[in-house]
C-alpha positions as CSV (number, residue, x, y, z in Angstrom):
1,M,131.0,111.4,-97.8
2,A,127.7,109.8,-98.6
3,I,124.6,110.7,-96.6
4,H,123.1,108.0,-95.0
5,N,119.8,107.0,-94.4
6,I,119.8,106.4,-90.9
7,F,117.0,105.0,-88.4
8,S,116.2,108.2,-86.9
9,K,115.4,109.7,-90.4
10,R,113.4,106.7,-91.7
11,Q,111.2,107.3,-88.8
12,K,110.7,111.2,-89.1
13,R,109.6,110.5,-92.6
14,L,107.2,107.7,-91.7
15,R,105.8,110.2,-89.1
16,G,105.1,112.6,-91.8
17,E,107.7,115.1,-90.1
18,K,109.7,116.1,-93.5
19,S,108.3,119.6,-94.4
20,E,107.8,120.9,-97.9
21,V,108.1,124.3,-97.3
22,Y,111.5,125.7,-97.6
23,I,113.2,127.8,-94.7
24,Y,115.0,131.0,-95.3
25,D,115.7,132.7,-92.1
26,E,117.4,129.9,-90.2
27,I,120.2,127.5,-90.2
28,P,120.1,124.8,-87.3
29,Q,122.7,124.3,-85.3
30,S,122.7,120.5,-86.2
31,L,123.0,121.7,-89.9
32,R,126.0,124.2,-89.3
33,V,127.7,121.4,-87.6
34,Q,127.4,119.0,-90.4
35,I,128.4,121.7,-92.9
36,I,131.7,122.3,-90.6
37,H,132.4,118.8,-91.3
38,I,132.1,119.1,-95.0
39,I,134.3,122.1,-95.2
40,K,136.9,120.4,-92.9
41,D,136.6,117.3,-95.3
42,G,137.0,119.6,-98.5
43,I,140.0,121.5,-97.3
44,G,142.0,119.2,-95.2
45,F,143.4,119.1,-91.6
46,P,145.5,122.0,-91.0
47,W,148.7,120.5,-89.4
48,Y,151.9,122.3,-88.7
49,I,155.4,120.5,-87.7
50,N,157.5,123.2,-86.0
51,Y,160.9,121.7,-86.1
52,T,160.7,121.5,-89.8
53,N,158.8,124.4,-90.1
54,T,156.5,122.2,-92.6
55,Y,152.9,123.1,-92.7
56,S,149.9,121.8,-94.5
57,P,148.6,124.3,-97.6
58,S,145.0,124.2,-96.1
59,I,146.2,126.7,-93.4
60,G,146.9,129.1,-96.1
61,I,143.1,128.4,-97.6
62,Y,141.7,129.1,-94.0
63,K,143.6,132.2,-93.5
64,K,142.1,133.3,-96.9
65,I,138.9,132.7,-95.7
66,R,139.0,133.9,-92.5
67,D,140.6,137.2,-93.8
68,V,138.0,137.9,-96.5
69,L,135.2,137.7,-93.7
70,R,137.2,140.1,-91.3
71,R,137.9,142.5,-94.0
72,E,134.3,142.5,-95.5
73,Y,133.0,142.9,-91.6
74,G,135.3,145.7,-90.9
75,V,136.6,143.8,-87.8
76,L,140.0,142.6,-86.2
77,T,138.4,139.2,-85.2
78,L,135.2,137.6,-86.1
79,T,134.7,136.4,-82.5
80,E,136.1,137.3,-79.2
81,V,139.3,135.1,-79.4
82,D,142.9,135.7,-79.3
83,F,144.0,137.9,-82.2
84,D,146.5,135.1,-83.7
85,S,144.1,132.2,-83.3
86,E,143.7,129.1,-85.4
87,Y,142.4,130.4,-88.6
88,D,139.8,127.4,-88.8
89,Q,139.1,127.8,-85.2
90,E,138.0,131.4,-85.6
91,I,136.0,130.9,-88.4
92,F,134.1,127.9,-87.1
93,D,133.6,129.4,-83.8
94,F,131.9,132.5,-85.8
95,F,130.2,130.4,-87.8
96,F,128.3,128.2,-85.2
97,K,127.4,131.6,-82.4
98,E,126.6,134.0,-85.4
99,K,122.7,134.8,-85.3
100,D,122.6,136.7,-88.9
101,I,121.5,134.4,-91.5
102,Y,123.1,136.5,-94.3
103,K,126.5,136.2,-92.5
104,I,126.1,132.5,-91.9
105,L,125.4,132.0,-95.6
106,D,128.4,134.4,-96.2
107,V,130.8,132.0,-94.7
108,V,129.3,128.9,-96.7
109,E,129.4,130.8,-99.7
110,I,132.9,131.8,-99.3
111,A,134.3,128.7,-98.1
112,F,132.6,126.4,-100.9
113,K,133.6,128.8,-103.7
114,T,137.2,128.6,-102.3
115,I,136.6,124.7,-102.6
116,D,135.4,125.1,-105.8
117,E,137.6,127.3,-107.4
118,D,141.1,127.6,-105.6
119,I,141.3,123.8,-104.5
120,R,139.6,122.5,-107.5
121,N,142.6,124.1,-109.7
122,D,145.4,123.6,-107.8
123,P,146.9,119.8,-108.3
124,D,149.4,120.4,-106.1
125,Y,147.2,121.3,-103.1
126,I,145.2,118.2,-103.5
127,S,148.2,115.8,-103.3
128,D,149.6,118.0,-100.5
129,A,146.9,118.5,-98.4
130,V,144.9,115.7,-99.1
131,P,141.4,116.1,-98.6
132,N,138.9,113.8,-97.7
133,Q,136.6,114.4,-100.4
134,S,137.0,116.1,-103.9
135,P,135.0,119.6,-104.7
136,D,132.4,118.0,-106.4
137,E,131.6,115.8,-103.5
138,S,131.8,118.7,-101.0
139,I,129.5,120.6,-103.4
140,K,126.9,117.8,-103.6
141,E,126.9,116.7,-99.9
142,L,126.4,120.7,-99.1
143,N,123.2,120.8,-101.2
144,D,121.9,117.5,-100.3
145,R,122.4,118.6,-96.5
146,F,120.4,121.9,-97.5
147,K,117.7,120.0,-98.8
148,E,117.5,117.6,-96.3
149,H,117.0,120.1,-93.6
150,G,114.6,122.2,-95.8
151,I,116.7,124.9,-96.2
152,G,115.9,126.9,-99.4
153,F,119.2,127.6,-100.7
154,Q,121.9,125.5,-103.2
155,Y,125.3,126.5,-104.0
156,E,125.4,126.8,-107.9
157,S,127.9,128.5,-110.2
158,G,130.2,129.8,-107.4
159,E,127.2,131.3,-105.6
160,L,124.0,130.4,-103.1
161,I,121.1,130.6,-105.1
162,R,117.6,130.9,-103.3
163,V,115.4,128.0,-104.3
164,D,111.7,128.1,-104.1
165,S,110.5,125.0,-105.7
166,S,112.9,122.0,-106.1
167,F,111.1,121.6,-109.8
168,I,111.8,124.9,-110.9
169,H,115.3,124.7,-109.8
170,S,116.1,121.9,-111.1
171,E,114.3,122.3,-114.5
172,V,114.5,125.9,-114.8
173,V,117.2,127.7,-112.7
174,K,120.0,125.0,-112.8
175,P,119.6,124.2,-116.4
176,T,120.0,127.9,-117.4
177,L,123.1,128.5,-115.2
178,E,124.6,125.2,-116.9
179,L,123.7,127.0,-120.5
180,L,125.3,130.5,-119.5
181,C,128.5,128.9,-118.1
182,N,129.5,129.0,-121.9
183,S,132.2,131.9,-122.1
184,K,130.3,133.2,-124.9
185,F,127.2,133.9,-122.5
186,K,129.6,135.5,-119.7
187,G,127.8,139.0,-119.5
188,A,124.2,137.1,-119.6
189,N,125.6,134.8,-116.6
190,E,126.8,137.5,-114.5
191,E,123.4,139.4,-115.0
192,Y,121.4,136.1,-114.0
193,L,123.3,135.5,-110.9
194,K,123.1,139.3,-109.7
195,A,119.4,138.5,-110.3
196,H,119.4,136.0,-108.1
197,E,121.8,137.7,-105.3
198,H,119.2,140.7,-105.1
199,Y,116.3,137.9,-105.0
200,R,118.1,136.2,-102.0
201,H,118.5,139.4,-100.4
202,G,114.9,140.9,-101.1
203,R,116.0,143.6,-103.4
204,N,112.9,142.7,-105.8
205,K,113.6,146.2,-108.0
206,E,116.8,145.3,-108.7
207,C,116.2,141.8,-109.2
208,L,113.7,142.6,-111.8
209,A,116.4,145.1,-113.8
210,E,119.1,141.9,-113.6
211,C,116.4,139.8,-115.2
212,L,115.9,142.0,-118.0
213,K,119.4,142.8,-118.7
214,A,120.3,138.9,-118.7
215,F,117.2,138.2,-121.1
216,E,118.4,141.2,-123.4
217,S,122.3,140.2,-123.2
218,T,121.2,136.6,-124.4
219,M,119.5,137.7,-127.6
220,K,122.4,140.2,-128.1
221,I,124.9,137.4,-127.7
222,I,122.6,135.4,-130.5
223,C,122.9,138.3,-132.8
224,I,126.5,138.4,-132.8
225,E,127.0,134.7,-133.0
226,K,124.5,134.6,-135.9
227,E,126.1,137.4,-137.5
228,W,122.8,139.4,-137.3
229,T,122.7,143.2,-137.2
230,Y,121.6,144.9,-134.3
231,N,122.2,148.2,-132.2
232,S,123.8,148.2,-129.0
233,Y,120.9,150.6,-127.5
234,D,118.0,148.3,-129.0
235,T,115.4,147.1,-126.4
236,S,114.2,143.5,-125.8
237,K,111.5,144.5,-128.1
238,K,113.5,145.3,-130.8
239,L,115.7,142.1,-130.3
240,I,112.9,139.8,-129.9
241,Q,112.0,141.2,-133.6
242,I,115.3,140.5,-135.1
243,C,115.5,137.0,-133.8
244,L,111.9,136.5,-135.5
245,D,112.6,138.1,-138.8
246,N,115.9,136.0,-139.3
247,N,113.9,132.8,-138.3
248,L,115.4,131.8,-135.0
249,I,112.0,130.4,-134.3
250,P,110.9,128.5,-137.3
251,K,107.8,129.8,-139.4
252,Y,106.1,126.6,-138.8
253,L,106.7,127.1,-135.3
254,Q,105.5,130.7,-135.0
255,N,102.5,129.7,-136.6
256,Q,101.8,127.0,-134.5
257,I,102.7,128.6,-131.1
258,T,100.8,132.2,-131.6
259,S,100.8,133.5,-128.2
260,L,105.1,132.7,-128.2
261,R,105.6,136.5,-129.2
262,N,103.2,138.1,-126.7
263,L,104.9,135.9,-124.0
264,L,108.3,137.2,-124.8
265,E,107.2,140.6,-125.2
266,T,105.3,140.9,-122.3
267,G,106.7,138.7,-119.9
268,V,110.0,139.9,-117.9
269,P,110.6,143.3,-120.0
270,T,106.8,144.4,-118.8
271,I,107.4,143.1,-115.5
272,R,110.5,145.1,-115.3
273,N,109.0,148.3,-116.5
274,K,106.1,148.4,-114.9
275,L,107.7,147.7,-111.3
276,G,111.4,148.1,-111.2
277,G,112.5,150.1,-114.4
278,H,111.6,153.7,-114.2
279,G,110.8,156.4,-112.3
280,Q,108.1,155.9,-109.6
281,G,106.7,159.4,-109.1
282,Q,105.0,160.4,-105.8
283,N,103.6,156.9,-105.3
284,I,106.4,154.1,-104.4
285,T,106.0,150.9,-106.4
286,T,106.1,147.9,-104.8
287,A,107.8,144.8,-106.4
288,N,106.6,141.9,-104.3
289,S,108.3,138.7,-103.8
290,E,105.7,136.6,-105.9
291,I,106.2,138.7,-108.9
292,T,109.8,139.0,-108.5
293,R,110.0,135.0,-108.3
294,Y,107.7,134.4,-111.3
295,A,110.1,137.1,-113.5
296,L,113.2,135.3,-112.3
297,N,111.9,132.1,-113.5
298,L,110.5,133.4,-116.6
299,T,113.7,134.9,-117.3
300,G,115.2,131.2,-117.2
301,A,112.7,129.6,-119.3
302,N,113.2,132.1,-122.1
303,I,116.7,131.9,-121.7
304,I,116.9,128.2,-122.1
305,F,114.2,128.3,-124.9
306,L,116.3,131.0,-126.9
307,V,120.2,129.3,-126.5
308,K,118.8,125.7,-127.0
309,I,116.9,126.9,-130.4
310,S,119.7,129.0,-131.4
311,G,122.4,126.0,-131.4
312,I,125.5,128.0,-130.0
313,Q,127.8,125.8,-128.3
């Protein structure tokens, strides 16, 4: 459903009430209600006709979401409701009342992943349940609602991704995920998504480790596709050298951009090695969020550059 530019929104913008700073620790109740509306429109109404024993396939979708949440949280019910309560009622009651931001985001991610994958890939479901909007429309509205409320998350490639800058997200993160959706880059895609997952939960050292894995995996895949010799245990420095030796980056470009090699060699690998890759000894090392965010974005920029210039489709 389209987002309407209603009078109250226009007045808030005129009063300068729109914040340019993202929020990560709160999902306002108004947004929760809007997300519930989107989920309902994306899944469809769970109707049931007793005398014909006929029911909407959306009931099965709601049951799947509820059962995943129950099992992962190790509970018999999500809220203090009857054990056999309506599936959608239990999910939405939990979603509306829950205080833990991560559990709130769990519901969003699981629900929209189900819409994105299960419903999208089942033509019979679309015709039987008759949802009010397509998976693409549901995901777009969710992301637009996040932006509207200044919430620093977006649903991309099956996961919720933390957003620190709308420019970086649109110019680096999203294009990187789109490039890595190519089945050839499956391993690198999984590692880059894991890096974002760690970053979202504040696991900065783990994020740095996955950044380096994604960076190295991308170069290994390029070597495989180009039939260039490399060893599976080669480090990023060695892989960069192989790419340069095989003119992945044309010599005329290497001569003009003399800092490129230093950027690739001392960017992600060094940050990861210094802060997340080796034993810390007696002193506890800390990878702060600013350095981690820089590494995450640098990884994306490097991957975009290497994949684009490789010409791998």
